[in-house]
C-alpha positions in Angstrom: 0.0 0.0 0.0 1.4 3.4 -0.9 1.3 6.4 1.2 -1.3 9.1 0.3 0.1 12.0 -1.6 0.4 15.3 0.2 -1.6 18.1 -1.3 0.3 20.4 -3.5 1.3 23.7 -1.8 -1.0 26.7 -2.4 0.6 29.8 -3.8 -0.6 32.9 -1.8 -1.0 36.2 -3.5 -1.3 39.3 -1.2 -2.6 42.6 -2.6 -2.8 46.0 -1.0 -5.5 48.3 -2.3 -7.4 51.5 -1.6 -11.1 51.3 -0.9 -11.6 54.6 -2.7 -10.6 52.8 -5.9 -12.7 49.7 -5.4 -12.4 46.2 -3.9 -10.5 43.7 -6.0 -13.0 41.4 -7.7 -10.8 38.3 -7.6 -9.9 38.3 -3.9 -10.7 35.2 -1.9 -10.6 37.3 1.3 -10.7 41.0 1.9 -9.2 42.4 5.1 -9.7 46.0 6.2 -6.8 47.9 7.7 -8.7 51.2 8.1 -9.1 50.6 11.9 -5.3 51.3 12.2 -4.0 54.8 12.8 -3.5 56.6 9.5 -0.1 58.0 8.5 -1.9 60.2 5.9 -2.8 62.6 8.8 0.9 63.0 9.9 2.2 65.7 7.5 5.8 64.4 7.5 4.6 60.8 6.6 2.0 61.7 4.1 4.2 61.6 1.0 5.8 58.3 1.8 4.3 54.8 1.5 4.1 51.6 3.6 7.2 50.5 1.8 9.2 53.3 3.5 10.6 52.5 7.0 9.1 55.5 8.7 5.6 54.7 7.6 6.0 51.0 8.2 7.2 51.6 11.7 4.4 54.1 12.4 1.8 51.6 11.2 3.3 48.6 13.0 3.6 50.4 16.3 -0.2 50.4 16.5 -1.1 47.5 18.8 -4.0 46.6 16.5 -1.6 46.2 13.6 0.0 43.3 15.3 -3.3 41.6 16.0 -4.4 42.2 12.4 -1.2 40.6 11.1 -1.6 37.6 13.5 -5.2 37.0 12.6 -4.6 37.4 8.9 -1.6 35.0 9.1 -3.6 32.4 10.9 -6.5 32.7 8.5 -4.2 32.4 5.4 -2.5 29.3 6.9 -5.8 27.6 7.8 -7.3 28.5 4.4 -4.3 27.4 2.4 -4.5 24.0 4.0 -8.2 23.7 3.2 -7.6 24.9 -0.4 -4.8 22.3 -0.9 -7.1 19.6 0.3 -9.5 20.6 -2.5 -6.7 20.7 -5.1 -6.9 24.5 -5.4 -3.5 25.9 -6.2 -3.8 29.6 -5.3 -5.4 31.9 -2.7 -5.6 35.7 -3.1 -6.0 37.9 -0.1 -6.6 41.6 -0.5 -5.9 44.0 2.4 -7.3 47.5 2.0 -7.0 51.0 3.6 -8.5 54.2 2.4 -6.0 55.1 -0.4 -3.9 51.9 -0.6 -0.6 53.7 0.0 0.2 53.4 3.7 -1.5 51.0 6.1 -2.5 48.2 3.7 1.0 48.2 2.1 2.7 47.9 5.5 0.4 45.1 6.6 0.7 43.1 3.3 4.5 43.3 3.6 4.4 42.1 7.3 2.0 39.2 6.5 4.1 38.2 3.5 7.3 38.1 5.6 5.7 35.9 8.2 4.3 33.5 5.6 7.6 33.3 3.8 9.4 32.6 7.1 7.0 29.6 7.4 8.0 28.3 3.9 5.0 29.5 1.9 5.3 30.9 -1.6 3.9 34.4 -1.6 3.5 37.0 -4.3 2.8 40.6 -3.5 1.1 43.3 -5.5 0.5 46.8 -4.3 -2.3 47.9 -6.6 -2.7 51.5 -5.6 0.5 52.5 -4.0 1.5 54.8 -6.9 -1.9 56.3 -7.4 -1.7 60.0 -6.5 -4.0 61.1 -3.7 -6.3 63.9 -5.0 -6.2 65.6 -1.7 -2.5 66.5 -2.1 
């Protein structure tokens, strides 16, 4: 008797986006980062993005950011296992904030890092990070 085959690993795609530009239609899960404090309202951070250290640090210093990362990480791990059991090969998770430049970008990067540390294949797309804010 042969051993059962392990399910194929699921490729995870994480996308940051801005709610003001619409929710991505193909996301399996949509997470909302708008409950985190917003760097847009800090004048010296406004022109930067969640890819810049000063914005990333500002976002991640919010206690709720750590909890959002933990909960998103757990959901993705659990879902990826269920997807693999159903022979699905990919899972897309979209994380949004108002403009898609600050909070969602920092959270996507943090979740991706944690998943990669656990050996998962992760692709990142920051859909709206370069879209100019009309308020500026």
